[in-house]
C-alpha positions in Angstrom: 92.6 57.3 69.7 95.0 59.7 71.4 93.3 62.8 72.9 94.5 65.8 70.9 94.9 67.8 74.1 97.4 65.4 75.6 101.0 66.5 76.1 103.8 63.9 76.2 107.3 64.1 77.7 109.6 61.2 78.5 107.3 58.4 79.7 104.6 60.8 81.0 101.3 62.0 79.5 99.6 65.1 80.7 95.9 65.7 80.1 95.4 69.4 80.8 91.6 69.4 80.5 91.2 66.8 83.2 94.4 67.4 85.2 95.5 63.8 84.8 99.1 62.7 84.8 99.6 59.2 83.3 102.7 56.9 83.3 102.8 53.1 82.7 99.0 52.9 82.7 98.8 54.5 86.2 96.8 57.7 86.4 96.9 60.4 89.1 95.2 63.7 89.2 97.3 66.8 89.7 95.9 69.6 91.9 95.2 72.7 89.7 98.1 74.8 90.9 100.9 72.3 90.3 99.2 71.5 87.0 99.4 75.2 85.9 103.1 75.3 86.8 103.7 72.1 84.8 101.8 73.5 81.8 103.8 76.7 81.9 107.1 74.8 82.0 106.1 72.5 79.2 105.1 75.5 77.1 108.7 76.7 77.3 110.9 73.6 77.4 114.5 74.4 78.1 113.7 78.0 78.9 113.7 79.7 82.3 110.2 80.5 83.7 110.7 83.1 86.3 109.2 83.0 89.8 107.5 86.3 89.0 105.8 84.8 86.0 104.5 81.8 88.0 103.3 84.1 90.8 101.4 86.2 88.1 99.8 83.0 86.7 98.8 81.5 90.0 97.8 84.6 91.9 96.8 87.4 89.6 95.8 89.5 92.6 98.8 88.7 94.8 99.5 86.6 97.8 101.5 88.0 100.7 103.4 84.8 101.4 103.8 83.8 97.8 107.4 82.5 98.3 106.4 79.7 100.6 103.2 79.0 98.6 105.1 78.7 95.3 107.8 76.5 96.9 105.1 74.2 98.2 103.4 73.9 94.9 106.6 73.1 93.1 107.4 70.4 95.7 104.0 68.9 95.1 104.7 68.8 91.4 108.1 67.1 92.0 106.4 64.5 94.2 103.9 63.7 91.5 106.8 63.4 88.9 109.0 61.5 91.4 111.6 64.1 90.7 114.4 65.2 93.0 115.4 68.9 93.3 119.1 67.8 93.9 119.3 65.7 90.8 116.3 66.7 88.7 115.1 64.9 85.6 112.3 67.3 84.8 112.2 70.5 86.9 115.4 72.3 87.4 115.6 75.0 90.0 117.5 78.3 89.3 117.8 79.7 92.9 116.0 83.1 93.3 115.2 83.2 89.5 112.8 80.4 88.6 112.5 77.0 87.1 113.2 75.2 83.8 111.8 72.0 82.2 114.8 69.8 81.3 112.9 66.6 80.3 112.5 65.4 76.7 109.4 66.5 74.9 107.6 64.4 72.2 108.1 65.2 68.6 108.4 69.0 68.2 105.6 69.1 65.6 103.2 67.1 67.7 104.2 68.8 70.9 103.8 72.3 69.6 100.4 71.4 68.0 99.2 69.9 71.3 100.5 72.8 73.3 98.7 75.3 71.1 95.5 73.3 71.5 95.9 72.4 75.1 97.1 75.4 76.9 94.3 77.8 76.1 91.7 75.1 77.1 93.6 74.3 80.3 94.2 78.0 81.1 90.5 78.8 80.7 89.5 75.8 82.9 92.1 76.5 85.5 91.4 80.2 85.7 87.8 79.4 86.7 88.9 76.7 89.2 91.8 78.7 90.5 89.8 81.8 91.1 87.1 79.9 93.0 89.7 77.9 95.0 91.8 80.9 95.9 88.7 82.9 96.9 87.7 80.1 99.2 91.1 79.3 100.7 92.9 82.6 100.8 90.1 85.2 100.6 91.9 86.9 97.7 89.3 87.0 95.0 86.1 88.9 94.9 82.8 87.3 93.8 83.2 88.9 90.3 86.0 87.4 88.0 89.3 89.3 88.3 90.3 91.6 85.4 93.0 90.2 83.1 96.5 90.8 84.5 98.7 93.4 82.7 101.3 90.7 82.0 98.8 88.8 79.8 98.2 92.0 77.8 101.9 92.6 77.5 102.4 89.1 76.2 100.1 89.7 73.3 102.1 92.7 72.1 105.4 91.0 71.4 107.0 87.7 70.6 107.7 85.0 73.2 111.4 85.5 73.4 111.2 89.2 74.0 108.5 88.6 76.6 110.7 86.2 78.4 113.5 88.7 78.6 111.0 91.3 79.8 109.8 89.0 82.6 113.4 88.3 83.6 114.1 92.0 83.8 111.0 92.6 86.0 112.2 89.8 88.3 115.7 91.2 88.8 114.3 94.7 89.3 112.0 93.5 92.1 114.9 92.0 94.2 115.9 93.8 97.4 118.5 91.4 98.7 121.1 92.7 96.2 121.2 95.5 93.6 120.1 93.5 90.6 119.3 96.5 88.5 122.2 95.9 86.1 120.8 92.4 85.3 117.3 94.0 84.9 118.7 96.6 82.5 120.5 93.9 80.5 117.3 91.8 80.3 115.2 94.7 79.1 117.8 95.6 76.5 117.8 92.0 75.3 114.0 92.2 75.0 114.3 95.3 72.9 116.9 93.7 70.7 114.4 91.0 70.0 111.6 93.6 69.5 112.6 97.3 69.2 108.9 98.2 69.1 108.1 96.6 72.5 106.7 99.7 74.3 106.3 97.9 77.7 110.0 96.9 77.7 111.0 100.5 77.0 108.8 101.7 79.8 110.1 99.0 82.2 113.7 100.0 81.3 112.8 103.6 82.1 111.4 102.7 85.5 114.6 100.8 86.2 116.7 103.8 85.4 114.6 106.0 87.7 115.2 103.5 90.5 118.9 103.5 89.8 119.0 107.3 90.0 116.9 107.8 93.1 118.7 104.9 94.9 122.1 106.3 93.8 123.2 103.2 92.0 124.0 105.5 89.0 125.0 109.1 88.7 121.7 111.0 89.0 121.8 113.0 85.7 122.7 110.1 83.6 120.1 107.8 85.2 117.3 110.3 84.9 118.0 111.4 81.4 118.1 107.7 80.3 114.8 107.3 82.2 113.3 110.3 80.4 114.4 109.2 76.9 113.2 105.6 77.3 109.9 106.7 78.8 109.3 109.1 75.8 110.2 106.3 73.4 107.6 104.0 75.1 104.9 106.7 74.8 105.8 107.3 71.2 105.3 103.7 70.4 102.2 103.4 72.5 100.5 106.5 73.9 98.4 104.3 76.1 101.3 102.6 77.9 100.7 103.3 81.6 104.2 102.4 82.7 105.7 105.0 80.3 103.6 107.8 81.6 104.1 106.8 85.2 107.9 106.6 84.8 108.0 110.0 83.1 106.0 111.4 85.9 108.6 110.1 88.4 111.4 111.8 86.4 109.4 115.1 86.3 108.7 114.9 90.0 111.9 113.6 91.5 114.5 115.2 89.2 112.8 118.3 87.7 110.7 119.2 90.7 107.9 119.9 88.2 104.9 118.7 90.1 102.3 120.0 87.7 103.8 118.2 84.8 104.2 115.0 86.9 100.5 115.2 87.8 99.6 115.3 84.1 101.6 112.1 83.5 100.1 110.2 86.4 96.6 111.2 85.2 97.5 109.9 81.7 98.8 106.6 83.3 95.5 106.2 85.2 93.5 106.8 82.1 95.5 104.1 80.3 95.4 101.5 83.0 94.2 102.2 86.5 95.3 98.7 87.7 98.9 99.5 87.1 100.3 99.4 90.6 103.5 101.5 90.0 101.5 104.5 88.9 99.6 104.6 92.2 103.0 104.3 94.0 104.4 107.2 92.1 101.2 109.3 92.4 101.2 108.5 96.1 104.7 109.9 96.4 103.6 113.1 94.6 100.7 113.5 97.0 103.1 113.1 99.9 105.5 115.7 98.5 102.6 118.1 98.2 101.6 117.5 101.8 98.3 115.8 100.8 99.0 112.9 103.1 95.5 111.3 103.3 95.5 110.9 99.5 99.1 109.6 99.7 98.1 106.8 102.0 95.1 106.0 99.8 97.2 105.8 96.7 100.0 103.8 98.4 97.3 101.5 99.7 96.0 101.0 96.1 99.5 100.0 94.9 99.8 97.5 97.8 96.4 96.1 97.2 97.2 95.5 93.5 100.6 94.0 94.2 100.9 93.1 97.9 104.1 91.1 97.4 106.1 94.0 96.0 108.5 95.2 98.7 108.9 98.6 97.1 105.4 99.6 98.0 105.8 98.4 101.6 108.9 100.7 101.8 106.8 103.6 100.5 104.2 102.9 103.1 106.8 102.8 105.9 108.3 106.1 104.7 104.8 107.7 104.8 104.4 106.6 108.4 107.7 108.1 109.3 107.2 111.4 107.5 103.7 111.8 109.0 105.4 111.3 112.4 103.8 108.0 113.2 107.0 106.7 114.5 105.7 103.9 116.7 103.6 102.6 113.9 106.6 102.8 111.5 108.8 100.8 113.9 106.1 98.1 114.4 105.6 97.8 110.7 109.2 97.5 109.6 110.6 95.1 112.3 108.7 92.1 110.9 109.7 93.0 107.4 113.3 93.1 108.4 113.0 89.8 110.2 112.1 88.2 106.9 114.1 90.5 104.6 117.3 91.5 106.6 119.1 92.8 103.5 116.3 95.3 102.8 118.4 98.4 103.6 115.7 100.8 102.3 113.3 99.9 105.0 116.1 99.6 107.7 116.7 103.3 107.0 113.1 104.0 108.1 113.7 102.1 111.3 116.9 104.0 112.1 115.2 107.4 111.6 112.1 106.4 113.5 114.1 105.2 116.4 116.0 108.5 116.5 112.8 110.5 116.6 111.5 108.4 119.5 114.7 109.1 121.4 116.2 105.6 121.1 119.6 106.8 119.9 121.3 103.6 121.0 118.8 101.5 119.1 119.4 103.5 116.0 123.2 103.2 116.3 122.9 99.5 116.8 121.1 99.3 113.4 123.8 101.1 111.4 126.2 98.1 111.1 123.3 95.8 110.1 123.0 97.4 106.7 124.4 95.5 103.7 125.4 98.4 101.5 126.7 101.9 101.7 124.3 102.8 98.8 122.2 104.8 98.9 124.3 107.5 100.5 122.0 109.0 103.1 122.4 111.1 106.2 121.4 108.3 108.6 124.9 107.8 110.0 125.6 111.5 110.4 122.2 112.2 111.9 122.6 109.3 114.5 126.1 110.5 115.4 124.9 114.1 115.8 122.0 113.0 118.1 124.5 110.9 120.1 126.8 113.9 120.6 129.5 112.3 118.4 130.3 115.5 116.5 133.5 114.4 114.8 131.9 111.2 113.5 129.0 113.2 112.1 131.4 115.6 110.4 133.2 112.7 108.8 129.9 111.6 107.3 129.5 115.1 105.9 133.0 114.7 104.2 131.9 111.4 102.8 128.7 112.8 101.3 130.6 115.8 100.0 132.8 113.4 97.9 129.7 111.8 96.5 128.1 115.1 95.7 131.2 116.0 93.7 130.7 112.7 91.8 127.1 113.7 90.8 124.9 111.6 93.1 122.6 114.4 94.3 123.2 114.3 98.1 123.2 118.0 99.0 119.9 117.6 100.9 121.4 114.8 103.0 124.3 117.0 103.9 121.9 119.8 104.9 120.3 117.3 107.4 123.5 116.6 109.2 124.6 120.2 109.4 121.1 121.1 110.8 121.4 118.3 113.4 124.8 119.8 114.4 123.3 123.2 114.8 125.3 124.6 111.8 122.6 126.7 110.3 124.7 128.5 107.7 126.2 125.4 106.4 122.9 123.6 106.4 121.3 126.5 104.4 124.1 126.4 101.9 123.6 122.7 101.4 119.8 123.1 101.1 120.2 125.7 98.4 122.6 123.4 96.6 120.0 120.6 96.7 118.2 122.3 93.8 121.4 122.5 91.7 122.3 118.8 92.2 118.6 117.7 92.0 118.7 115.9 95.3 115.8 113.5 95.1 115.1 113.6 98.9 114.6 117.4 98.7 111.0 116.5 97.7 110.3 115.5 101.3 111.1 119.0 102.6 107.5 119.9 103.5 107.1 116.9 105.8 110.6 116.0 106.9 111.0 116.0 110.7 114.8 116.2 110.2 114.3 119.7 108.9 112.9 121.0 112.2 116.1 123.0 113.1 115.7 125.0 109.9 112.0 125.7 109.9 112.4 129.3 111.0 115.5 130.0 108.8 115.1 132.1 105.7 116.6 129.4 103.5 113.8 127.1 104.5 111.1 129.4 103.4 113.0 130.2 100.2 113.3 126.5 99.4 109.6 126.0 100.1 108.6 128.8 97.7 111.0 127.5 95.0 109.8 123.9 95.4 106.1 124.7 95.4 106.2 127.5 92.9 
């Protein structure tokens, strides 16, 4: 009699409870991680399963080198299936996105019944096996079982199609090689068309808009108001959605400069789910803006501990090293990251500024053409040119930023930095005062920013401090 937990596709039979893969009477046992990947693909035949989703399944607590590990696991699965990545019969690769099962399942009725029976049993078995194995091999898991991942909780709140769009959005949002935020927004919107009451998708959409605004991929006011309204919608649907409170906190902090209100939102987020990494990242930024740097490092460390593969948190840590004037440590931290992620402009900016503060002006100038995008519009070029004595080049950067300021991108603070480096105190003060009017996000770093040293004794600086920390 056929085992009710068996799953059949083409000429293959998978036995999830034992990990056996059978064809033509020949049996082989799949290692638990390739088996988990296969089960996830078979659960969604013909649909894209994102790399992010597979990482969440295989390593709930994160793996630093997950890219190579995941690639190796998929290769092992292909070897077992005698599949070829160039001309696949079963596992199709979508570069940088994920994988899709393209084989032929058994009868839909039987397959679905078996999947419903098999996957919970296999998941339970493999979770135990995987936790123990990962703990032994990678040292990633504590002796106690890990808490359920937030992704699993999210999945229970909506339908599968909405959840898939949601995961696609999170994948695109996490990319740092290109600006994939438009794809992320489209995916989250698609999830919400499937399920307008999907609070986590509203919250993730809000977070994407905050990133678009602070990184100047959208005009600041439009991005932040979209972020505010979508965060409020998420909280309205689910008052306990940590991502909604966290994203609203970022809007209140970055755009409104209302640190007290932002603090309340981060506290709400922590009460809802203190394992949500982005809340610790946002709260860490708030602590840095307040000058409470020890707590900022602690909170950033918590975010990185929860999601060590998320590049955004590494950039936050690098920024903290710079703003706390640990320039050598910042340089040592970012160089290996750039070696593996050369398109990560956000962290290259930290390297440029840290090199300037150590007196390596030539090194900083050499980094400028290595960036892949002119966005975000920062003062790095103008500051480097000013330090190099290239006054006219620095002033041309001021002109460039002035155009962007007129377009609504919130860059007055960056203009103030260049004027200050050029010794133009009056112009720097005028731009610093204007940073409140255009809601320059980088104004929040005023207390710590070493680039503001030329203005520390100016009246405009003390006025700005009083206004920012009212």
